[in-house]
SEBADREN-713123 format. One line per 4 residues: number of its first residue (from 1); their letters; for each residue y, z, x of N, C-alpha, C. Coordinates in steps of 0.2 Angstrom, whole numbers, plus 5000, padded with zeros to 4 digits. Layout:
N
NUM> A> Y,Z,X,Y,Z,X,Y,Z,X  ...
% end
This chain:
161
1> MTNV> 5036,5184,5150,5032,5178,5152,5024,5181,5152  5020,5177,5149,5013,5179,5149,5009,5173,5151  5003,5174,5154,4999,5169,5156,4994,5167,5151  4993,5161,5149,4988,5159,5144,4983,5153,5148
5> TMTI> 4977,5153,5145,4972,5148,5147,4968,5146,5141  4968,5140,5141,4964,5137,5135,4960,5131,5138  4955,5129,5134,4952,5123,5136,4954,5117,5131  4957,5112,5134,4960,5107,5131,4956,5100,5132
9> NGRS> 4953,5097,5127,4949,5091,5128,4944,5092,5134  4941,5098,5134,4936,5099,5139,4938,5102,5146  4945,5102,5147,4947,5104,5153,4951,5111,5153  4950,5115,5157,4954,5121,5157,4961,5120,5159
13> VSGT> 4966,5123,5155,4973,5122,5157,4976,5129,5156  4979,5131,5161,4983,5138,5162,4990,5137,5162  4994,5141,5160,5001,5141,5161,5004,5148,5159  5011,5148,5160,5015,5154,5159,5019,5152,5153
17> VEGR> 5019,5156,5148,5023,5155,5142,5027,5161,5140  5033,5160,5137,5036,5165,5133,5033,5166,5126  5034,5172,5124,5030,5174,5117,5032,5169,5112  5038,5165,5112,5040,5161,5107,5038,5154,5108
21> TLLS> 5034,5152,5114,5032,5145,5115,5027,5143,5110  5029,5137,5107,5024,5134,5102,5018,5131,5106  5013,5131,5102,5007,5127,5105,5009,5120,5106  5012,5117,5102,5014,5110,5103,5018,5109,5109
25> SFIR> 5023,5113,5111,5027,5113,5117,5022,5114,5123  5018,5119,5123,5013,5120,5128,5009,5114,5130  5006,5111,5124,5002,5105,5125,5006,5099,5128  5012,5098,5126,5016,5092,5128,5019,5094,5135
29> EQAG> 5022,5100,5136,5026,5101,5142,5022,5104,5148  5017,5108,5147,5013,5111,5152,5007,5107,5153  5004,5105,5148,4997,5101,5149,4999,5094,5150  5005,5092,5148,5006,5085,5150,5003,5080,5145
33> LTGT> 5001,5082,5139,4998,5078,5134,5003,5076,5128  5006,5071,5129,5011,5069,5124,5009,5065,5118  5003,5065,5117,5000,5061,5111,5001,5066,5104  5002,5072,5105,5003,5077,5100,5011,5076,5099
37> HVGC> 5013,5073,5093,5020,5072,5091,5023,5078,5087  5029,5079,5088,5033,5084,5084,5038,5081,5080  5037,5081,5074,5042,5077,5070,5047,5082,5066  5045,5087,5064,5049,5091,5059,5050,5098,5062
41> DTAQ> 5046,5101,5066,5046,5108,5069,5045,5113,5064  5043,5111,5058,5043,5116,5052,5036,5116,5049  5031,5112,5052,5024,5112,5049,5024,5108,5042  5029,5103,5041,5028,5100,5035,5026,5093,5036
45> CGAC> 5027,5090,5042,5025,5082,5043,5018,5081,5045  5015,5086,5049,5008,5085,5051,5008,5080,5057  5013,5078,5060,5013,5074,5066,5010,5078,5072  5010,5085,5072,5008,5089,5078,5001,5091,5077
49> TLHV> 4997,5089,5072,4991,5091,5070,4986,5090,5076  4982,5096,5077,4977,5095,5082,4971,5100,5080  4966,5101,5084,4961,5106,5082,4960,5112,5087  4960,5117,5084,4959,5124,5088,4953,5127,5086
53> NGES> 4948,5127,5090,4941,5130,5089,4938,5127,5083  4939,5120,5083,4936,5116,5077,4940,5116,5071  4945,5119,5070,4949,5119,5064,4956,5115,5065  4958,5112,5060,4964,5108,5060,4970,5113,5059
57> VKSC> 4975,5112,5064,4981,5116,5064,4987,5112,5065  4992,5114,5063,4999,5111,5064,5002,5115,5070  5002,5112,5076,5003,5115,5082,5010,5117,5083  5015,5115,5079,5022,5117,5079,5023,5124,5075
61> NMFA> 5017,5126,5072,5017,5132,5068,5013,5137,5071  5011,5136,5077,5006,5141,5081,5009,5142,5088  5009,5149,5090,5011,5150,5096,5006,5149,5101  5008,5147,5107,5003,5146,5113,4999,5152,5114
65> LEAD> 5002,5158,5114,4998,5164,5115,4992,5165,5110  4993,5162,5104,4988,5163,5099,4982,5158,5101  4983,5153,5105,4977,5149,5107,4974,5151,5114  4977,5156,5117,4974,5159,5123,4966,5160,5122
69> GAEV> 4962,5156,5126,4955,5157,5126,4952,5152,5121  4956,5148,5118,4953,5144,5113,4951,5137,5116  4947,5133,5112,4945,5126,5113,4950,5122,5109  4954,5118,5112,4959,5114,5109,4957,5106,5110
73> TTIE> 4957,5103,5104,4956,5095,5105,4963,5092,5102  4965,5087,5106,4971,5084,5104,4969,5076,5103  4974,5072,5101,4972,5065,5100,4969,5062,5107  4971,5064,5112,4969,5062,5119,4961,5063,5120
77> GMAN> 4959,5068,5116,4952,5070,5117,4947,5067,5111  4950,5063,5107,4946,5060,5102,4942,5053,5104  4944,5050,5109,4941,5044,5112,4934,5046,5114  4929,5041,5113,4923,5042,5116,4922,5043,5123
81> DDGS> 4917,5046,5126,4916,5047,5133,4918,5042,5137  4916,5036,5135,4917,5030,5139,4924,5027,5139  4929,5031,5135,4936,5029,5134,4937,5024,5129  4932,5022,5125,4933,5017,5119,4935,5022,5113
85> LSTI> 4938,5018,5109,4941,5022,5103,4935,5025,5099  4936,5031,5096,4932,5034,5092,4931,5030,5085  4926,5032,5081,4925,5028,5075,4932,5028,5070  4935,5034,5070,4941,5035,5066,4946,5031,5069
89> QQAF> 4947,5031,5076,4953,5027,5079,4952,5020,5078  4946,5018,5079,4944,5011,5078,4945,5008,5071  4944,5013,5066,4945,5011,5059,4953,5011,5057  4957,5015,5061,4964,5014,5060,4966,5008,5063
93> QDHH> 4963,5006,5068,4965,4999,5071,4963,4993,5067  4957,4994,5065,4954,4988,5061,4957,4987,5054  4959,4993,5051,4962,4992,5044,4970,4993,5044  4973,4993,5050,4980,4993,5051,4983,4999,5048
97> GLQC> 4980,5005,5049,4982,5012,5047,4988,5015,5050  4992,5010,5053,4997,5013,5057,5003,5007,5058  5009,5009,5058,5014,5004,5060,5018,5007,5066  5023,5011,5065,5026,5014,5070,5022,5018,5075
101> GFCT> 5017,5021,5072,5012,5025,5076,5014,5032,5077  5020,5035,5075,5022,5041,5076,5018,5046,5072  5016,5045,5066,5012,5050,5062,5004,5049,5064  5002,5044,5067,4995,5042,5068,4991,5047,5072
105> PGMV> 4993,5050,5077,4989,5056,5080,4988,5061,5075  4993,5063,5071,4991,5069,5066,4987,5066,5061  4988,5060,5059,4983,5057,5054,4976,5057,5056  4975,5055,5062,4968,5054,5065,4965,5061,5065
109> MTAA> 4969,5066,5068,4966,5073,5068,4965,5076,5061  4969,5074,5057,4968,5077,5050,4961,5073,5047  4961,5066,5048,4955,5063,5046,4949,5065,5049  4949,5067,5055,4943,5070,5058,4941,5076,5055
113> ALLK> 4946,5081,5054,4944,5087,5050,4941,5086,5043  4944,5081,5040,4942,5079,5033,4934,5077,5033  4933,5072,5038,4926,5069,5038,4921,5074,5041  4923,5079,5045,4919,5084,5047,4917,5089,5041
117> ENPT> 4922,5090,5037,4921,5094,5031,4917,5091,5025  4919,5084,5024,4917,5080,5019,4915,5073,5021  4909,5072,5024,4908,5065,5027,4909,5059,5023  4909,5060,5016,4910,5054,5012,4915,5056,5006
121> PTEE> 4921,5057,5008,4926,5058,5003,4927,5053,4998  4930,5054,4992,4932,5049,4987,4939,5047,4990  4942,5042,4987,4949,5040,4988,4954,5046,4986  4952,5049,4981,4957,5054,4978,4956,5060,4983
125> EVRG> 4950,5062,4986,4950,5067,4990,4953,5066,4997  4953,5059,4999,4957,5058,5005,4964,5058,5004  4967,5056,4999,4974,5056,4997,4976,5064,4997  4972,5068,4994,4974,5075,4993,4974,5078,5000
129> YLSG> 4969,5077,5004,4968,5080,5011,4974,5078,5015  4977,5072,5014,4982,5069,5018,4989,5072,5016  4989,5076,5010,4995,5078,5007,5000,5082,5012  4997,5085,5017,5001,5088,5022,5004,5084,5028
133> NLCR> 5003,5078,5028,5005,5073,5033,5009,5068,5030  5015,5067,5033,5020,5062,5031,5020,5055,5035  5020,5050,5032,5021,5043,5035,5026,5040,5032  5031,5037,5036,5037,5034,5033,5036,5026,5033
137> CTGY> 5031,5024,5035,5030,5016,5036,5025,5013,5031  5019,5016,5031,5013,5013,5028,5012,5014,5021  5015,5019,5018,5013,5020,5011,5006,5023,5010  5003,5024,5015,4996,5028,5015,4990,5023,5013
141> HNIV> 4992,5018,5010,4986,5014,5008,4981,5012,5013  4984,5009,5019,4979,5007,5024,4976,5013,5028  4980,5019,5028,4977,5025,5031,4971,5027,5027  4972,5027,5020,4966,5029,5016,4960,5024,5017
145> KAIM> 4962,5018,5017,4956,5013,5019,4953,5014,5025  4957,5016,5031,4954,5017,5037,4949,5023,5037  4951,5029,5034,4947,5035,5033,4941,5033,5029  4942,5030,5024,4936,5028,5020,4931,5024,5024
149> AASG> 4934,5019,5028,4929,5015,5032,4926,5019,5037  4930,5024,5040,4927,5028,5046,4921,5032,5043  4921,5033,5036,4916,5037,5033,4910,5033,5031  4911,5026,5033,4905,5021,5031,4905,5019,5024
153> QDVS> 4910,5020,5021,4911,5017,5014,4914,5010,5013  4912,5007,5008,4915,5000,5007,4922,5001,5005  4927,4998,5008,4934,4999,5006,4937,4993,5003  4933,4988,5001,4935,4982,4997,4937,4984,4990
157> RIAA> 4935,4989,4988,4937,4991,4981,4943,4995,4980  4946,4997,4986,4952,5001,4986,4958,4996,4984  4961,4997,4978,4966,4993,4976,4973,4995,4980  4977,4989,4981,4984,4990,4984,4988,4995,4979
161> E> 4992,4999,4982,4997,5003,4978,5002,4999,4975
% end
């Protein structure tokens, strides 16, 4: 067992972990933040996506020990300081970029990473960036619209699939 400490959503969190403890497990079980979902446990679905030191990572593919001393942002840390939805979260709501909601935290975190890297992506770039995230409900159309809207672009031209 090893002690780890990381800053999660601006709050210092410490715990004791086995070497094999995944970051997703630490976030959910020890930090009590259940917004980070685990869908496949093999880094293929993207539901567990969060940010470590500003970089998008699939937390089911990273050990908690690797995040010792890191700055971690989860979906719970995406809201504005006053508790209102962030621009990206609001766009997902406004453009119905979710249905069951299981993939939504990972999609929002991936969208935030994309928009940080490329503030005005094309529709094709958004679709390409989302290739590591799976959604079984929406067919991605409204997710793409939400991300494009969050970037400040006109989404009326995005054709239905």
